[in-house]
C-alpha positions as CSV (number, residue, x, y, z in Angstrom):
1,X,33.9,-39.6,57.9
2,X,34.8,-43.2,57.4
3,X,38.0,-43.7,55.3
4,X,41.1,-41.9,54.2
5,X,42.7,-42.8,50.9
6,X,46.2,-41.5,50.1
7,X,46.9,-40.2,46.6
8,X,50.5,-40.5,45.4
9,X,52.2,-39.4,42.2
10,X,53.4,-41.9,39.6
11,X,55.3,-41.5,36.4
12,X,54.1,-44.7,34.7
13,X,50.9,-46.5,35.5
14,X,52.0,-50.0,34.4
15,X,55.3,-49.8,36.5
16,X,53.3,-48.7,39.5
17,X,50.7,-51.4,39.0
18,X,53.4,-54.1,38.8
19,X,55.2,-52.9,41.9
20,X,52.2,-52.7,44.1
21,X,51.0,-56.1,42.8
22,X,54.3,-57.5,44.2
23,X,53.2,-56.0,47.6
24,X,50.0,-57.9,47.4
25,X,47.7,-55.2,46.1
26,X,45.3,-55.7,43.2
27,X,44.2,-53.1,40.6
28,X,40.7,-51.8,41.1
29,X,38.1,-52.7,38.5
30,X,37.8,-49.0,37.8
31,X,40.4,-48.0,35.2
32,X,40.8,-44.4,34.3
33,X,43.4,-42.7,32.0
34,X,46.2,-41.3,34.1
35,X,44.9,-42.6,37.4
36,X,45.4,-45.9,39.2
37,X,43.6,-47.4,42.2
38,X,45.2,-50.3,44.1
39,X,43.4,-52.3,46.8
40,X,44.3,-54.9,49.4
41,X,41.9,-56.1,52.1
42,X,40.5,-52.8,53.5
43,X,43.3,-50.7,52.2
44,X,43.2,-48.5,49.1
45,X,45.9,-46.3,47.5
46,X,45.3,-44.0,44.6
47,X,47.9,-42.8,42.1
48,X,47.8,-39.8,39.8
49,X,49.9,-39.5,36.7
50,X,52.8,-37.0,36.9
51,X,55.1,-37.9,34.0
52,X,57.5,-35.0,34.8
53,X,58.0,-36.2,38.4
54,X,61.6,-36.2,39.4
55,X,61.9,-39.1,41.9
56,X,64.7,-37.3,43.7
57,X,62.3,-34.4,44.5
58,X,59.3,-36.5,45.5
59,X,58.4,-36.6,49.1
60,X,55.2,-38.6,48.9
61,X,54.8,-40.8,52.0
62,X,52.2,-43.2,53.5
63,X,52.2,-45.1,56.8
64,X,50.4,-48.5,56.9
65,X,49.6,-50.0,60.3
66,X,49.7,-53.7,60.3
67,X,49.7,-56.8,62.4
68,X,52.4,-59.5,62.0
69,X,54.9,-57.1,60.6
70,X,57.7,-59.7,60.9
71,X,55.8,-62.0,58.4
72,X,55.1,-59.1,56.0
73,X,58.7,-58.0,56.0
74,X,59.9,-61.6,55.5
75,X,57.6,-62.1,52.6
76,X,58.8,-59.0,50.9
77,X,62.4,-60.0,51.4
78,X,61.7,-63.5,50.0
79,X,60.1,-61.8,47.0
80,X,63.2,-59.7,46.4
81,X,61.4,-56.4,47.3
82,X,64.1,-54.0,48.3
83,X,63.8,-52.5,51.8
84,X,64.8,-48.8,52.1
85,X,68.5,-48.6,53.1
86,X,67.6,-46.6,56.2
87,X,64.3,-48.4,56.8
88,X,65.2,-52.0,57.9
89,X,62.8,-53.7,60.3
90,X,63.5,-52.4,63.8
91,X,61.8,-51.4,67.1
92,X,61.4,-47.6,67.4
93,X,61.6,-45.7,70.6
94,X,58.1,-44.3,70.0
95,X,56.6,-47.8,70.5
96,X,56.4,-49.1,66.9
97,X,58.2,-51.8,65.0
98,X,58.7,-50.5,61.5
99,X,60.3,-51.0,58.1
100,X,60.1,-48.9,54.9
101,X,60.2,-49.3,51.1
102,X,60.6,-46.8,48.3
103,X,58.4,-47.4,45.3
104,X,59.6,-46.7,41.7
105,X,58.7,-43.0,42.0
106,X,60.4,-42.6,45.4
107,X,57.2,-42.6,47.5
108,X,58.1,-43.8,51.0
109,X,55.9,-46.6,52.2
110,X,56.3,-47.3,55.9
111,X,54.8,-50.3,57.6
112,X,54.3,-50.2,61.4
113,X,53.0,-52.4,64.2
114,X,52.5,-51.2,67.8
115,X,54.7,-52.8,70.3
116,X,52.9,-54.3,73.3
């Protein structure tokens, strides 16, 4: 095994593409009906169309480990990307510094960096 790729639900492909582009991802060259693949560096996230998704009932989540979390969070804030109300950048007692976002379909995207 070499890689794990999360698959999250989306209601609208274009809305999801625009949001993740703001986060620095690019759409894959592969384009399939009802399916979206976004890539950034060595990361890849896939999305499957679920038009009937109720965001309030969606519990999709991913955790992205990163370095220089302060700069990433600052860039998102400067680009008016909303930080989750309960997910502002902070040191956690489990040894990570983290912050979280909710995408347009209520998928929770948490970014974390190990504290040294």
